[in-house]
N, C-alpha and C positions, 0 to 999 in steps of 0.2 A: 416415389409415388405415394400419395396419401392413402391410408387404409380406407376401404369401403366401410362406412358406418354400419351397414346391415350385417357385417360379418362378426360383430362383437356379441359376447354372451349377454351383455346388458341390453342390447337391441332385441335379441331373440326373447329374452325373458320378459322385458317390459311389454313387448307386443302381445304377450299371452294374457294380459290382465283381464280383458273382456271374457275370455273363455274361463279363466279362474273364477271370476265373480259369478258367472252363470252357474257353474258347478257348485260353488259355495252356497248361493242362495237356496238352491234345492236341497243340498245336503244338510244344512243347518236349520231348516224351517221348523222342524219339530222341537229341537232343543231350544231355539230362540223363543218359541211359543211357551214352553215350560218356564223358562227364566222370566219372561215378561209377565206371565200369570202370577208367579211368586212375587214379583216386584209390585204388581198392582194390589195383590192381597195384603202385602206387608210393605208399604212404601218406605224406603230407606230415608233417614234424616239427612244423609249426604252421600255423595259418591267420592271415592278416593281413587285416583289413577296412579299407576306405577309402571314406568317404562324408561328406556334409554334410547338415545339416538333417533333413528327414523320412527321407532315405535312411540317415543315421547312426543314427536310431532303429531302422531295419530291421537295421542292423549290430549294435546291442545285442541284438536278438532272435536274430541269427545266432550271437552268442557263446554264449548260453545253449543254443540249439538244438544246436550242434555239440559243445560241451563235455559236455552231458548225454546226448546220443544217440550220439555217436561217440567221445568221450573224447580229443579232440585240443585242445590249447591254442589259444585264439583271442585275438589282440591287435588293438588299433585303431591304425592308422597315423596319424601326423600329416602331412598332405599337404605342409606347408611345409618339411619336411625335404628333400623333392625339389624343390618348386616355388620356394622362396625360398633355402634354404641350398645347394641343388644338391649335397647329400651323397650319396655312393655307399653302398649297403647290400648286404650279403651276404644274399640271400633265396633261396639254393639250398634245394631240398627244402621249399619252402613253397607254400601255396596263397594267392594274393593275390586277394581277393574285393572288387571294386569295385562299388558300388551307386549308381545315379544315374537320375533321371527323364530329364533332357535329354542327359546324356553330353557336355556342352559346357563344364563348369567347368574352366578351365585348370589349376587345382591338382590336381584329381582325375585329369585326363588325364596330367599330368606325372608324378604318382606311379605311375600304371599303367605308363607307359613305362619309368620308372626301375626298377620292380619286375621287369619282364620282362628288362631289361638285367642286373639283379642275379640272375637265375636262377630267378625264381618262375614258377609256372604261374598266369597271369593269366586270371581269369574275370570278365566284366562282366555284371551284371544291369542292363539298361538299356532304357528305353522306346524311344529313338530308335536304330534299328538302323543308321542311316547316320552316326551321330555319331562324333566323334574318339575317344571312349572305346571304342566298339565296334571301331573299327579298331585301337586299341592292344592290345586283348585277344587272347589266343589262342582263347578260346571266348567266345561271347556267349549269354546267356540273355535273349531278348527278353521284356519284360514284357507285351507285347500289349495295353496299356491304350488304344491309340489316342490321338487328340488329347485333351489335357487343357488346356482354356483357363483354368479357374479357377486363380488364383494359389496357392491352397491345394491341395497334393497330397492326393488322397484315393484314388481307384481305383488310382493308380500305387503308392501305399504298400502297399495291400492286396495288389496283384500282386507287389510285391517280397517280401513275407512268404511268399506262396504259392510263389514260385519257390525260395526258400530251403528251404522244407519239402520240395518235390519233390526237390531235390538231396539233402538229408539222408536222405530216405526211401529213395532209390535207392542212395545210397552205403552205407548201413547195411543194406540189404536188409530193411527193417522192413515186413513185410506188413500189420501192424495199422495202422501210420501210413499206408501206401499206401491201404488201404481207406477209412480216415476221410477222407483227402485227396480221394478221388473224390467224396465227398458234400459237400465244402466249398462248391462253387458254389451248390447248393440251400440249404445252411445259411446262406450269406451273404444270400441273398434273404429268408430267414426273419428273420435278424438285423436287416435293414433295416426290417422292418415292426414291430419291437418299439416299445412306447410308453415313451419316457424323458422324457415331458413334465413329470413331477414334478421332474426335475433342472433343466429349463429354468426353471420357476417359482422353484426354490430358488436358482439362481445368477444370476438376472436383475439383482439389485441388490446383490450382494456386492462387496467390494473386492479379494478375492483368493481363491485356491483351491489346496489341495494335491491332487495326484493321486498315489495310492499304489498300488504293486503290488510284486511280487517275482519274480525269476527270469524265466521266459519272458514274463511280463506287463510287465516293467519298460520294455521298448522301446515298448510301446503307451501306457504312462503318460507317457513322454517325448513321444510324438507328441501325445497329448491335451493336455498342457500347452502345447505349441507352438501347436496350433490355437486354444486359448483365447486366447492372446496375439494371434495374427495375425488371427483372424477376429472375435473377440468383444471385443477391447480389455480383456480380463480377465487380470490378472497371475496366472499359475499356475506352480507349480513341481512337478516330479516327484521322488518319493523312493521308494527301496526301503522296504518295510515294516519292514525291520531298521534301515536307516540313519536313518529319521525319528526313531527313539528317541534317537539320539546328538545331541540338541540341537534340531533343527528343530521338534519337536512342542511346544516351549515357546510357540510363536507361536499355536497352535491355540486358537480360542475360538469363541463363538457366531457372530461375523461372519466367521469364516474357516473355511468348511466343507471337507470332504474328499470326493473322488471316489475310490473304491477299485475296482480290478480284481482279482478273486480266481478264478484258474483252479483246477480240481480236481486238483492234484498235491501234491507234498510240501510246498509252500509254503502250502497252504491253511490249516492250523491256526494258524500264526503270524500270517497276515494277518487271519484272523477274530478272533483274540485281540486284536490291535491295534485293530480296528474296534470291538469291544465296549468296550475301555478308553476309547477316545475318546468313544463315545456316552455312556458313564457319566459322563464329565466335562462333558457338555452340548455337545460338538462335533457339528454336523450332519454325519452320515455318509450318503453315498449310495454303495451298493455293488452292483456287478454280479457275480453268481456267489456261491458260498458259501451256507451254510445260511440265513443271515439277509439275503441280498441283497434290497434293496428296488427294484432296477432289474432288469427281466427279462433273462435271458441264455439263449443256446442251449447245451445240454449237448452236448459233443463230445469228441474226443480232447483231453487237456490241452494238447498243443502247439498245437492249432487254436483253442481257446476264446479266447485273447487276440485273435486275428484277428477273430473274430466280434464280440467286444466293441468292437473298433475300428470296425467297420462300424456298429454301433448308435450309438456315440458320434458319428460324423460327422453322422448325421441330427440328433442332439440339438444338436451344436455349431452347425450351420447355423441351426436355429431359435433358439438362444440368441443368436447374433450379431444377429439381427433384433430379438429381444426387448430387447436392450441398445442398440438404435438404430444398429447397424453394418451395412454392406454386406459380406457375406462374400466377394463377388466382387471387391471393390475395397479391400483392406486398405491403410492408409497406408504410403507409403515402400517398398513392395515391388513386385517384378516377378516374372514367371514363372521366368525363367532367371537365376540368380544366378551371376555369374562372378567367382570369387575367385582370387587368385594365391598 
Protein backbone atom coordinates (compact mmCIF):
# COMPACT_ATOMS: atom_id res chain seq x y z
CA UNK A 1 0.00 0.00 0.00
CA UNK A 2 1.35 3.45 -0.92
CA UNK A 3 2.24 5.76 1.96
CA UNK A 4 -0.16 8.58 2.81
CA UNK A 5 1.60 11.78 1.64
CA UNK A 6 0.33 13.70 4.68
CA UNK A 7 2.42 11.52 7.02
CA UNK A 8 5.83 12.77 5.85
CA UNK A 9 7.97 15.34 7.65
CA UNK A 10 8.25 17.21 4.37
CA UNK A 11 4.46 17.56 4.21
CA UNK A 12 4.13 18.70 7.82
CA UNK A 13 6.96 21.23 7.60
CA UNK A 14 6.02 22.70 4.24
CA UNK A 15 2.45 23.16 5.49
CA UNK A 16 3.79 25.43 8.24
CA UNK A 17 5.10 28.10 5.84
CA UNK A 18 2.16 30.44 6.31
CA UNK A 19 2.47 30.42 10.10
CA UNK A 20 6.26 30.80 9.83
CA UNK A 21 6.00 33.86 7.61
CA UNK A 22 3.32 35.39 9.84
CA UNK A 23 5.63 35.15 12.86
CA UNK A 24 8.68 36.24 10.87
CA UNK A 25 7.15 39.45 9.54
CA UNK A 26 6.26 40.56 13.05
CA UNK A 27 9.52 39.46 14.67
CA UNK A 28 11.79 41.10 12.10
CA UNK A 29 9.94 44.36 11.49
CA UNK A 30 12.16 46.52 13.69
CA UNK A 31 15.42 45.00 12.45
CA UNK A 32 14.36 45.30 8.82
CA UNK A 33 13.44 48.95 9.38
CA UNK A 34 16.93 49.65 10.79
CA UNK A 35 18.69 47.90 7.91
CA UNK A 36 16.49 49.64 5.32
CA UNK A 37 17.15 53.05 6.89
CA UNK A 38 20.90 52.45 6.75
CA UNK A 39 20.68 51.35 3.10
CA UNK A 40 18.70 54.46 2.17
CA UNK A 41 21.10 56.75 4.05
CA UNK A 42 24.16 55.13 2.46
CA UNK A 43 23.06 53.35 -0.72
CA UNK A 44 25.41 50.51 -1.67
CA UNK A 45 27.00 50.56 -5.12
CA UNK A 46 26.14 46.88 -5.49
CA UNK A 47 24.71 43.88 -3.68
CA UNK A 48 26.59 40.58 -3.48
CA UNK A 49 24.68 37.40 -2.60
CA UNK A 50 26.26 34.30 -1.14
CA UNK A 51 24.49 30.95 -0.68
CA UNK A 52 24.34 27.27 -1.62
CA UNK A 53 21.54 24.91 -2.64
CA UNK A 54 18.00 26.10 -1.95
CA UNK A 55 19.38 29.26 -0.39
CA UNK A 56 21.15 30.06 -3.66
CA UNK A 57 17.81 29.79 -5.42
CA UNK A 58 16.56 32.40 -2.94
CA UNK A 59 19.58 34.48 -3.99
CA UNK A 60 18.41 34.25 -7.62
CA UNK A 61 15.07 35.63 -6.45
CA UNK A 62 16.94 38.39 -4.58
CA UNK A 63 18.75 39.41 -7.76
CA UNK A 64 15.56 40.02 -9.72
CA UNK A 65 13.81 41.52 -6.71
CA UNK A 66 16.50 44.10 -5.90
CA UNK A 67 17.41 44.94 -9.48
CA UNK A 68 13.79 45.48 -10.56
CA UNK A 69 12.41 47.13 -7.41
CA UNK A 70 15.45 49.12 -6.25
CA UNK A 71 17.68 49.39 -9.31
CA UNK A 72 20.96 48.26 -7.77
CA UNK A 73 23.22 45.70 -9.43
CA UNK A 74 23.24 42.27 -7.76
CA UNK A 75 26.02 39.71 -8.29
CA UNK A 76 26.54 36.21 -6.91
CA UNK A 77 29.67 35.50 -4.88
CA UNK A 78 31.75 32.37 -5.43
CA UNK A 79 32.42 31.22 -1.85
CA UNK A 80 35.62 29.40 -2.81
CA UNK A 81 37.26 32.75 -3.60
CA UNK A 82 37.44 33.25 0.16
CA UNK A 83 37.27 29.72 1.59
CA UNK A 84 39.72 27.99 -0.79
CA UNK A 85 41.74 30.69 -2.54
CA UNK A 86 41.83 33.00 0.51
CA UNK A 87 41.71 35.96 -1.87
CA UNK A 88 41.08 39.43 -0.49
CA UNK A 89 38.37 41.50 -2.14
CA UNK A 90 37.49 45.17 -1.99
CA UNK A 91 33.82 45.16 -1.00
CA UNK A 92 33.55 48.69 0.30
CA UNK A 93 30.13 50.28 -0.24
CA UNK A 94 28.48 46.95 -0.98
CA UNK A 95 25.75 44.99 0.74
CA UNK A 96 26.81 41.37 1.23
CA UNK A 97 23.68 39.26 1.62
CA UNK A 98 24.34 35.75 2.94
CA UNK A 99 21.44 33.30 2.93
CA UNK A 100 21.49 29.98 4.78
CA UNK A 101 19.19 27.62 6.64
CA UNK A 102 21.82 26.24 9.00
CA UNK A 103 24.41 29.02 8.94
CA UNK A 104 27.10 26.38 9.45
CA UNK A 105 28.60 25.70 6.04
CA UNK A 106 32.28 26.69 6.38
CA UNK A 107 32.55 28.25 2.92
CA UNK A 108 29.57 30.57 3.43
CA UNK A 109 30.83 31.59 6.88
CA UNK A 110 34.34 32.23 5.52
CA UNK A 111 32.93 34.33 2.68
CA UNK A 112 30.83 36.41 5.09
CA UNK A 113 33.81 37.05 7.35
CA UNK A 114 36.00 37.98 4.41
CA UNK A 115 33.32 40.31 3.08
CA UNK A 116 33.10 42.13 6.37
CA UNK A 117 36.88 42.45 6.48
CA UNK A 118 36.66 43.78 2.91
CA UNK A 119 34.38 46.60 3.98
CA UNK A 120 30.95 45.23 3.12
CA UNK A 121 27.80 45.59 5.16
CA UNK A 122 27.04 41.93 5.90
CA UNK A 123 23.43 40.87 6.43
CA UNK A 124 22.62 37.19 7.05
CA UNK A 125 19.19 35.71 6.45
CA UNK A 126 19.57 32.55 8.51
CA UNK A 127 17.34 30.16 10.40
CA UNK A 128 19.80 29.30 13.19
CA UNK A 129 20.37 32.54 15.09
CA UNK A 130 23.20 30.98 17.13
CA UNK A 131 25.11 29.81 14.06
CA UNK A 132 28.60 30.98 13.02
CA UNK A 133 27.09 32.83 10.06
CA UNK A 134 24.81 34.84 12.33
CA UNK A 135 27.83 35.74 14.46
CA UNK A 136 29.84 36.79 11.39
CA UNK A 137 27.16 39.18 10.13
CA UNK A 138 26.57 42.74 11.24
CA UNK A 139 22.82 42.24 10.98
CA UNK A 140 20.83 39.02 11.16
CA UNK A 141 17.41 38.41 9.67
CA UNK A 142 16.10 35.31 11.46
CA UNK A 143 13.98 33.13 9.21
CA UNK A 144 11.91 32.01 12.22
CA UNK A 145 11.19 28.67 10.55
CA UNK A 146 11.85 26.65 13.70
CA UNK A 147 13.37 23.20 13.52
CA UNK A 148 13.33 21.70 10.05
CA UNK A 149 14.05 17.97 10.25
CA UNK A 150 13.28 17.07 6.65
CA UNK A 151 16.42 17.00 4.52
CA UNK A 152 14.54 18.89 1.83
CA UNK A 153 14.28 22.56 2.80
CA UNK A 154 10.74 23.84 2.37
CA UNK A 155 9.44 26.25 4.98
CA UNK A 156 12.93 27.74 5.40
CA UNK A 157 13.09 28.46 1.65
CA UNK A 158 9.72 30.19 1.67
CA UNK A 159 10.81 32.11 4.78
CA UNK A 160 13.99 33.20 2.98
CA UNK A 161 11.97 34.67 0.13
CA UNK A 162 9.61 36.43 2.52
CA UNK A 163 12.54 37.95 4.42
CA UNK A 164 14.00 39.28 1.18
CA UNK A 165 10.69 40.81 0.16
CA UNK A 166 10.24 42.45 3.56
CA UNK A 167 13.70 44.01 3.28
CA UNK A 168 13.13 45.20 -0.29
CA UNK A 169 9.69 46.64 0.52
CA UNK A 170 11.06 48.65 3.46
CA UNK A 171 14.20 49.70 1.60
CA UNK A 172 12.16 51.05 -1.32
CA UNK A 173 9.26 52.30 0.83
CA UNK A 174 6.88 50.41 -1.46
CA UNK A 175 3.51 50.69 0.26
CA UNK A 176 1.76 48.47 -2.30
CA UNK A 177 4.24 45.64 -1.79
CA UNK A 178 4.06 46.10 1.99
CA UNK A 179 0.28 45.70 1.91
CA UNK A 180 0.47 42.60 -0.27
CA UNK A 181 3.18 41.12 1.96
CA UNK A 182 0.91 41.47 4.99
CA UNK A 183 -1.53 39.11 3.23
CA UNK A 184 1.16 36.57 2.29
CA UNK A 185 0.73 34.27 5.34
CA UNK A 186 -2.95 33.71 4.60
CA UNK A 187 -2.27 33.38 0.89
CA UNK A 188 0.37 30.72 1.61
CA UNK A 189 -2.19 28.72 3.55
CA UNK A 190 -4.56 28.97 0.58
CA UNK A 191 -1.78 28.01 -1.84
CA UNK A 192 -1.05 24.90 0.23
CA UNK A 193 -4.62 23.71 -0.23
CA UNK A 194 -4.58 23.90 -4.05
CA UNK A 195 -4.96 20.68 -6.02
CA UNK A 196 -1.94 19.93 -8.22
CA UNK A 197 -2.67 16.20 -8.34
CA UNK A 198 -2.86 16.32 -12.13
CA UNK A 199 0.86 17.08 -12.21
CA UNK A 200 1.53 14.16 -9.86
CA UNK A 201 -0.16 11.80 -12.30
CA UNK A 202 1.61 13.38 -15.27
CA UNK A 203 5.12 13.21 -13.78
CA UNK A 204 4.88 9.87 -11.99
CA UNK A 205 6.42 7.84 -14.81
CA UNK A 206 8.45 10.31 -16.89
CA UNK A 207 12.22 10.22 -17.34
CA UNK A 208 12.89 13.93 -17.00
CA UNK A 209 11.34 17.36 -16.61
CA UNK A 210 12.04 20.95 -17.63
CA UNK A 211 10.98 23.62 -15.13
CA UNK A 212 10.55 26.97 -16.84
CA UNK A 213 10.03 30.49 -15.53
CA UNK A 214 11.51 33.93 -15.99
CA UNK A 215 12.56 36.88 -13.85
CA UNK A 216 11.24 36.68 -10.32
CA UNK A 217 9.99 33.15 -10.97
CA UNK A 218 13.35 31.74 -12.04
CA UNK A 219 14.62 31.10 -8.51
CA UNK A 220 11.47 29.11 -7.76
CA UNK A 221 11.98 27.10 -10.96
CA UNK A 222 15.53 26.31 -9.80
CA UNK A 223 14.19 25.24 -6.43
CA UNK A 224 11.50 23.06 -8.00
CA UNK A 225 14.06 21.31 -10.20
CA UNK A 226 16.27 20.59 -7.20
CA UNK A 227 13.38 19.18 -5.19
CA UNK A 228 12.41 16.90 -8.09
CA UNK A 229 15.94 15.52 -8.08
CA UNK A 230 16.43 15.08 -4.35
CA UNK A 231 12.97 13.93 -3.25
CA UNK A 232 11.49 12.32 -6.37
CA UNK A 233 14.48 10.78 -8.12
CA UNK A 234 13.38 12.74 -11.19
CA UNK A 235 16.02 14.46 -13.29
CA UNK A 236 14.78 18.02 -13.71
CA UNK A 237 16.45 21.14 -15.05
CA UNK A 238 15.41 24.76 -14.63
CA UNK A 239 15.55 27.24 -17.49
CA UNK A 240 14.55 30.81 -18.16
CA UNK A 241 11.72 30.90 -20.69
CA UNK A 242 14.10 32.97 -22.83
CA UNK A 243 17.17 30.77 -22.37
CA UNK A 244 15.34 27.53 -23.14
CA UNK A 245 14.96 28.74 -26.73
CA UNK A 246 18.74 28.80 -27.15
CA UNK A 247 19.10 25.06 -27.63
CA UNK A 248 17.60 23.17 -24.67
CA UNK A 249 14.08 23.04 -26.11
CA UNK A 250 15.40 20.66 -28.80
CA UNK A 251 15.13 17.93 -26.15
CA UNK A 252 11.46 18.50 -25.42
CA UNK A 253 9.12 15.80 -26.58
CA UNK A 254 6.10 13.79 -25.46
CA UNK A 255 8.07 11.96 -22.74
CA UNK A 256 9.82 15.09 -21.50
CA UNK A 257 7.17 17.46 -20.12
CA UNK A 258 7.52 20.98 -18.79
CA UNK A 259 6.37 22.62 -15.58
CA UNK A 260 5.93 26.37 -16.04
CA UNK A 261 5.66 29.10 -13.41
CA UNK A 262 4.12 32.27 -14.85
CA UNK A 263 3.73 35.28 -12.57
CA UNK A 264 1.60 38.21 -13.75
CA UNK A 265 4.31 40.75 -14.58
CA UNK A 266 6.24 41.91 -17.64
CA UNK A 267 7.48 38.36 -18.29
CA UNK A 268 4.01 36.87 -18.59
CA UNK A 269 3.38 37.32 -22.32
CA UNK A 270 6.70 35.76 -23.33
CA UNK A 271 6.28 32.84 -20.96
CA UNK A 272 2.74 32.19 -22.15
CA UNK A 273 3.87 32.35 -25.77
CA UNK A 274 6.54 29.72 -25.14
CA UNK A 275 4.04 27.48 -23.36
CA UNK A 276 1.67 27.70 -26.36
CA UNK A 277 4.46 26.88 -28.80
CA UNK A 278 5.51 23.84 -26.80
CA UNK A 279 1.94 22.60 -26.43
CA UNK A 280 1.39 22.98 -30.18
CA UNK A 281 4.42 20.71 -30.73
CA UNK A 282 2.90 18.02 -28.51
CA UNK A 283 4.99 18.71 -25.42
CA UNK A 284 2.98 18.14 -22.20
CA UNK A 285 2.78 21.55 -20.52
CA UNK A 286 1.72 22.05 -16.92
CA UNK A 287 1.52 25.72 -16.03
CA UNK A 288 0.74 27.63 -12.84
CA UNK A 289 -0.42 31.16 -13.49
CA UNK A 290 -1.14 32.79 -16.81
CA UNK A 291 -4.34 32.84 -18.79
CA UNK A 292 -4.10 29.17 -19.80
CA UNK A 293 -2.65 27.79 -16.58
CA UNK A 294 -3.87 24.26 -15.90
CA UNK A 295 -2.53 24.24 -12.33
CA UNK A 296 -4.41 26.48 -9.89
CA UNK A 297 -2.53 29.50 -8.52
CA UNK A 298 -3.25 32.31 -6.09
CA UNK A 299 -3.34 35.80 -7.62
CA UNK A 300 -1.27 38.32 -5.67
CA UNK A 301 1.37 40.97 -6.14
CA UNK A 302 3.66 39.74 -8.97
CA UNK A 303 6.62 39.67 -6.58
CA UNK A 304 4.76 37.27 -4.30
CA UNK A 305 3.12 34.97 -6.83
CA UNK A 306 6.26 32.84 -7.32
CA UNK A 307 6.45 32.30 -3.55
CA UNK A 308 2.88 31.07 -3.53
CA UNK A 309 3.60 28.75 -6.45
CA UNK A 310 6.55 27.32 -4.52
CA UNK A 311 4.25 26.45 -1.65
CA UNK A 312 1.79 24.66 -3.94
CA UNK A 313 4.68 22.90 -5.64
CA UNK A 314 6.03 21.51 -2.36
CA UNK A 315 2.79 19.68 -1.66
CA UNK A 316 2.82 18.27 -5.19
CA UNK A 317 6.50 17.24 -4.95
CA UNK A 318 5.90 15.40 -1.70
CA UNK A 319 3.07 13.40 -3.27
CA UNK A 320 5.08 12.87 -6.45
CA UNK A 321 7.99 11.40 -4.50
CA UNK A 322 5.68 8.78 -2.99
CA UNK A 323 4.01 8.10 -6.34
CA UNK A 324 7.47 7.39 -7.78
CA UNK A 325 8.33 5.04 -4.90
CA UNK A 326 10.64 7.41 -3.00
CA UNK A 327 10.71 8.57 0.61
CA UNK A 328 10.92 12.39 0.52
CA UNK A 329 12.23 12.38 4.10
CA UNK A 330 15.16 10.12 3.31
CA UNK A 331 16.74 11.08 -0.03
CA UNK A 332 19.82 9.01 -0.89
CA UNK A 333 23.32 10.33 -0.14
CA UNK A 334 22.06 13.55 1.46
CA UNK A 335 22.00 15.03 4.94
CA UNK A 336 20.39 18.10 6.43
CA UNK A 337 23.49 20.26 6.90
CA UNK A 338 25.92 20.23 3.97
CA UNK A 339 29.32 21.53 4.98
CA UNK A 340 31.40 22.55 1.97
CA UNK A 341 34.80 24.22 2.08
